[in-house]
Every structure is written in C-alpha cells, then in structure tokens.
N, C-alpha and C positions, 0 to 999 in steps of 0.2 A: 669426382670427375667431367669435367661438361663428355655430353656426353653429343659424339658427330652426328649430323641430321644431312642426310643428301635430297635436296630433293629433288620434282623431276626433270624442274629446269633448269637447277643447278649439274644435272646433270648429263642432259642437253647441252649447256653452256662452256661445259667443256673439253667434252666432247669436238666439239667447234673450235674450241683454239690447238685445241690432236689433230681435226683436218685442219687447220689454217696453219701447222706449226710440218704438217705434211709434204701440204704442198709451197710453202716454204721451200723447204730440199727439194723438190722433183721440182721444182722453176732456179732454184741453183745451178742445177746441175744441164739446165738445154739457155743453152744461146739466145734462143727467136722470145721464152721468156725472163730470160737476164736483162735484154738490150731495152728491151722497156722498162724494166724498172732499176735501172740508174738513169730515165729519165727524169723519172720522175723524183728520185732523188738529186738528182742538180737540178730542180725546182723551187726556191724557194716560196713561193705560196702552197707550195704541198708539202714540206718538209716541215713548216710553220703550222701547217693544220693540221697534217701528222703526232705531232706533241701536242694540241691544244686533246686536239680524241684521244690520245695513249694516256691522256688522266685523268679522264668521264670512262675509259673504258679500266683500267685499275683500281676506281674510286666498283664502278659495276661485280667485278672480280671477287671485291676482297668483302661485296656484300653478297659473293654466292656462297660466301664457301661459312653453311648457318652449323651450329651446334645447340648444343641444349642444355642452358647453366644447372647446378644443382642450386636447390630450394636451400636456404639459409638455413641451418639449426635444423637440414630434415638430408639423413641420406638420400633420401628420394630424386630421384632428377625432376627440377622441375618442368612446367607445365608451356614454357610460354616459348619459342626461339628465338634465337636472336645470330647475325649473319657481327663475321671479326670485325666487321666497318659499322656495326655497333658498340663491341665494343670499344673501337677508339676512337669513336664521339660520344662519348657515355656520359659528362652529363649536359652533352645537347638535346638528348631521350632522355633524362630523368628531368632535366628544371622543366618541369610544366608549372607554369602560371595556370591560371583563375576561370581567364580568357584573355580577348584579348587586351594587344596591345604595340603599341606604334615600334616599328625600330629604332633599338639603340634608347629604349621610354626605359625609364625608372619610375616610371605608372603608368596605374592602363588607360586604359585608352576607354571607360565608359565611365563615371558618375555610380556611389552606394554609397545607403542612408550608414551610417560612423558613425555610431553613437556612442560620446564624448566624456570625461569624467566627471562630470559635473551631473551627468545623466539629461544633456541636451541630446539632438540629433543631428546633423548636419549632413552633408550632400555631398561626396570631393570626391579628388579620384584619387581612392587608393596607395598604395607601396606596393610595386610587386614584388616577387618573395625571392628572387632569384636576379627579375636585371637590376643592376644600380645597385644591390646589394650592400654591398663596400660603401656609397659613402653614404655620408653625414649628414652631409646640406646640400639635398640636386641640386638644389638654386645655386649655389656659387658654385660647383666642386664636375656640376656637371659638365661643362664645356668643356675646361681644363681632361674633365679627365680621358675623356674623348679624341681630346688631339692628344695630350703624352700617352693613350698604347694603342697609338694609329701611329705614333711613329717611331715608338719601341716594337712594335708587329712588322714593319716595313724594314725597321733595322734589319729587326733579327730575318728578316728576306736577302738583302741585298748584305748583312754577312754571309749567309748560309749561298746563298748563287756566286760568292767572290769566290770563298773556299771550293765551290765545286769547278766554281771554272780554272779561277789557279790546277787544281789536282789533275784537270784534265789539258789543259797544258801543256803538264810537264810530262803528263801520259804520251804525250803525242811526241813531243818534242825528247824525249830518250826516243820512240819507235820510229824518226825519222830522223836521228843526229842530230839534231840542229839548236841554238837557243833558243829559250824562253820566248825573248823578245820574236829575233822572225819568224817563229812559229806563228805568235797574236798578228806581229804587219801581216803574216800570208794567210790569214783567216779572214781578217778585217780586209782587207784590199781583195777579199775571193776570187783567190788564185788555188782556192786548191774542190774538189772536183762534187764535194755537199757542201754547202751554202753552210756552212758552221757561225760565221757571222747570225743570222739571220736564225736559226735553234737559240744558242747563247741569249740572244737580243727577245728572245720570247721564253725562253727559260728563264729570264729574269722580271718579268711581269708577272709571268705564272708564279714562282717567287715570293714576289712583296707581294700580293693581293691573298696568297691562302698564309701569308705568314699574318698580313694585318686579319685579314677573317678569320685567324684561327684565335686573333691575341684579343679581339674584342667579343667574339659569341664567349672565351671565357667570362666575360662579364655581364653581357647585356645576350639580350634577343636580336641578332646584330639585323633578323629579318620579317621582324616579330612576333607576332604571335599569333592561330590562330582563334574561333570560336571555343574551342576548352579548351583551350592556350598551350595548344602543343608548338613546340618552334617550327618556324616555316622554314628556316634554314634547315634547317635539319628535312624535311621532307622533299626540301629541294637535292639537294645530296643524295635522297634514297628511293626519289621518282628517276634517278641517271640509270640505271641496276635496272629499274622496266622499262622504259626507253628503249635500251641497244637490248634489253632480250624480244621488242618488239622484231628490234631491224634485222636482227642475227637468227633469229631463230624462228623466225620465217624463212627466209634463206633458207635454212637446213632441212624445213618441210618439201616447199615447192624446187630445188634443184634437182633432184635425180630423176619428178615426173616431166619436168619440165629438156631435160636436155634429153635423156631417155625417149621420149615421146617425136621431139623436137627434130633431133636429129632421126629418127623413124622411119617417123614422115617423111622428109626431103629425098634420105637414099634408099627405101623399099618404091619410096609411091603407090600406084595402081590404090587397092582397096586397099591397102594398110592408112595410105596418103587418107583417106577417104571416111576413115573411120577417124584418124587421128583429131579429121579438120570436123568432123560431126560434135567430136566430147567438148573442143574448147569454143567453138561457135556458142552451142548449144546454151555454157554455162554466162560465157558472155555476155547470151541474152538474161539471164535469172543478173534482176537490181543486186549489187554484191550487199549493199547496205542490209537491205529483206536473209540473203540468207543465214549475215553471221546474224543479229539480230536474234534466226526464225534458233540458231545455236545453238549463244549464249539463252536463248527462254528452252530448251529442256535440258537444259546442260543446270541451271540452277531450279530445273523440277525436281531433279535425278539426285543434285547437293542437297535440297529440304526431305525427299524421303528418303534418303540416304545417311544420317547425320555419325552416326557413328560407323562410316567407313573413318572419317576424317578426328586426326587426333590432336590438333590446335585447327585453329581461325586462317593461319598460316597454310597450312598445308593446303588450309579451303580455297583459297586466292591464289597458289600456287598453279591448281590443278584447274582454274579456273582462264591463270594466263598461260596456262599453257592448248585449254582447249582456241581460246581467242589466236593465241598460234599459228595452232594447226588448219585454224576454217578460213586466219588471212591467208596462207600460203595454197590453199586449195583454188584462192579465189586469184591469186597474180599468179600463176605461172605461165598465164597462156598466151603474156605478152612475149617473153624470152620462147616460149613454145616456140610460137609464128615467128621470130626472127630465126630459131635454127635450122626451120625448115625449108626457108629462102634461102640461109649460108650453105646447108648438103643437098642440095641442088645444083647449084651452082660447082662448086667441087667433088660432085662426083662427074660433074664433064670432065673434069685434069683428069693429065694422061698416065700422071702417076697413078689415078685412079682404076683406071682401066687396064694398066698394064697391068694392076695388079691383082684384077677379074679376070684381064684375060690368061694371068698361071695360075689361077684356080685358087689364090688364096680366098678363106671365109670370110665372109659380109662382115661379120662381129668383131673379127681377127682383122679388116680394115681398118670399121669404123673404130676403133680403140687404137692403129697405131696412125691410123691419116689423116680421120674426117674430128675425129675427137682432139686433135692438140690445137689444130689451126682451127676452131671455130671458141678457143678459149678466152679467148682477146674479149665478144661479145658476151660469154656468160662476166666476167670480169668486168666491166663495164659496165655491167643491167645490174649486177649484185653492187658497187657501189653509186650505181645512181638512184636508184630503190630502196637503198637504205634511209637516206634523209624522209623520203614520203611514206614508208612507215611509219618512221617515227610519229609525226605530222597525224598518218590515220590519229594512232590508237586518242591521244588527245582530241580529235575531235569527237570516235565511233563513248568514249568515258564522256565527253559535254556531255550524248543526247544516253549516258545510259543501259548503254549496250555493249562498255567497254571491259577493263580491267574491273575487280572485288572493290568494290566502296571500299573494303577495312586496308586495299593494299595504294602506299604509296606513289603516287603517280602527277605526272603534270596535268593532264585530260581532268583527274578528280579537283586537283591545285582548281584548273579555272570553272570546273564544274560548278563544285562550292560555293567561288567568288559572284557567281552570280545575285543573292540575292546580296553577300557583301558590298557589289558594290551601286545597290540602291538604297544599303542603309545610311543613316545620318547622325555623322558624320560618315562620310565613305571609307571607304579596310580598303585597301590598293593594293595592299606588297604581296596575300596572295597573292595574284593575277601578278603584279609585278614581276615576284622572282620565279614562279612557272616561264613566264615568255625569257628573260635575260636567260635562266637554264636555256631552254628549249629551243635558242636564235643562237646561245654562243655551240649548242647541239649542231645542232642540221647547217648554219654556214661553216666551220668548222667542215662538217660532211659533204657537202659540197661545196669548197673548192678546193679539198683532196677529193673528186672524182671524179671533178674536169680534165684536170691535172692527170689524172689514172685513165680521161679517154682519151687525152690527146696525147702523151706514152702509146699503149696499146693503138689504137686508132691506125692500118695498113696507111693510110690514105693518107695521113700527115705526114708521114713518118718518110714516107717514098720523095712528097712533097718537098722534106727538111735534109 
C-alpha cells in the first residue's frame, strides 16, 4: 500500500484552504462583506479570471497530495515521493528522451552518429523513443497525424463542454421552473446576476485547450523536451504548485504580523507606535534581495551539514521552499502594516470607538469588534494585489540562484536553465516560452481578478456607484 507523505508545505497549504473556507463562512453572515463579493460575482472579467485561477488552484492542490509508492516486487516502500497529480499524468513523467526535442517532434533536435547495417557511420537526427513512436513513416504521416489528433482532442473537449452545459441548463431550469430554452436565452442575454454566459464561454475554451493538450501529449512531447530529455509541458504544469505556494504561503506568514502590529501601532500610538515604526523602517532599509540571499545560503549550509535529516530530495527541496516563503513573508509585511496603521489612526477617532472607550470596553475587545472588521477590505485588497508580485518574485530569485531548490520544478528554474539554451545554435526556445506562457496566464488572471476585488471592496468606489 502506498504510504501517505505530508510535507511541510502540504500541511500549510491545506491549513490555508481551511482558513479561506472559514473566512468564506464568516463573510457570508455579514452584509458589509457579502455585498462586495456580490459585486465581484456580477463582473464578467472577474468571474472569467476566477475560473482560470480555479484551474491553476486545482492542479496545485492535486500536486500537494503526496505519497510514497510501493517499490515493484518489494514490500518495502520506495524512497521516491510522488503526488496525486504525478499519478494522473504518469506518461508525461515517465516518457523521457535522451536530450532536446522540439515541440511535437518525432526526431531528436541534435544530430548523432549512427552505425548502419553495412558498418558505415552516418550522422543524422535519431528517432525519439516516445514522441511520435507510433508513426511508421514520419515524413508522410506526421502532419496529418497532428491535425487528426488535434481535431479529435478538440472534439472530445467540445463534447464534454456541451454535456456539462446541458446538465447545468437542466439543473437551472428545474430549480427556477422554466424551460431549457428560456433558461438559455436568459443566460445568453446576461439577464442573470452571475454572468453565466462569460463563464460558459471561458469553460468552453478551457475544455478545448485542455483536451487538445491531453490528446497530443499522449503521443508527442507537446512543448518539447529539455537537455536531459524531460517533458517541458510536464515541468510547466508541475511549476504551478511552486508559484501558488510562493503567493499563498508567504501571505500566511506575513498576515498575522502585519495585522497585529499595524492595528496596534494605530490604536495605542505613543511608544508602541514608535517601536513598531522603528521595526519596519529598519527592516525596509535592508535590501530584500541581500536578506533573502543570506538566509538561503545559511539554509543551504545547514542542509549540507545535516543530510541525514532528509529522507528524500523532495523533502529537502520542500524545506527550502518553506524557508523561502518565510523569508519573503518577513520582508513583505511592512507595506500592509503601514496601511493598517494609517487606517486605524482614522478609525480610532470615530464616534462608535470613542463611545465604546467611554463605556469602559477593553482595548482588545474594541480592536476585535470595531477596528478589525472595518479594515478587512484593505487586507483583502492587499493580498490579491500582492499575489502576482510574489509569483514573479520567485522567478526572479530562482533566476539568480537564490530561489527554490534547483531540483524543484518552477518557472524561475526553467527560465534560469534557458539562459544557456538561448545561446545554442540552433536555439532551444521552448523551455523559456513554456514558462512565460504559464506564468503570464496565471499573473494576468490574478491581476484581472484582483482589480475587480479592489474596485468592489474600495469604500470610495462603492459610495460613488
């Protein structure tokens, strides 16, 4: 039986999911938090971006359920740690070539010397072991096979989308006691509170691209292979978890300090405010990159001197990722703390706060009941806006070799390894392109969604509307 393995980041990411679920339940019972989310739900751009983000989050969560598979022919557990996502995409993980191959290629990207049957040697592009191995005559069959499998994959995606849409229309028509035709006309004319037309179109595009990629990646390397023959499409998908963890776990680290210190500085003022200001001003005066580099180097020395504490390379890389999230959290809480301090300064002079003080209500009771609920919109806006910046920060840090472990899949490591590949002749461009496409999609959808959330939760914009 496979043995469940809970990495440190796995535990924290599911803790974050529980906290997010708790906040959702808390917000659903309070109108001042529920009303802005209704504004978000009415936004076409926001809901479309949220659907794209949900796909990334689903892959990240599947990649956060780890286990140690049973070794073949042995009751003893294997030392390799895999994830549920690895199990689902086993062909992408296992089909490894010798070296570089271009996207959808059937031949290796570089020439090799091959000995012929007559004893002579010829330099040519060898066939790939897995990519296009089902083709008998590559020159005649390759183009038509790509087209046919693309059409087959998109047809499967279209069929799946149509069936899902019909089931949704049937459920909605039964719920509202209307015909399917009237329900479809209502959705298509944007006569519903939630822009279902935008969601259905976005879901259709995702289904077409997903089934197309799944069909082609079964027979080819969709985005080529890297220097050691690993599938680049698999690396890009595995990097999603790293990007999401950097953006979310850093939040989990910085949020308590930013909220607590920011509100305390604005509410108590005096020497408390001076002490907290001194702390974050001093921290801001230290270059963040140097602080991160020093912390990562110390962590590397510790792991090199205590290798016996790590059962696998996966756990070693996971600890470095967790440490990187902690360092980024320590260096990124100051901005939110400063904003909360200024907002608490204003709220402390509000009539209801002064009335509570006059009646002898405790300071921390006032903070919990009156201050904190009224600054949650600032916290939420800051979190969604900082997410994309943290994802990009990981790529920059990994590019200068002070980011995640080199053995861990991340877009930053892919870009870092592409530096030498871009200088080759012929140029190897697909690793860099894959990292940029996936990172661009995640960051763009996060930015679009964060803009909608900011507009919905900003009190000044709500009052103007």
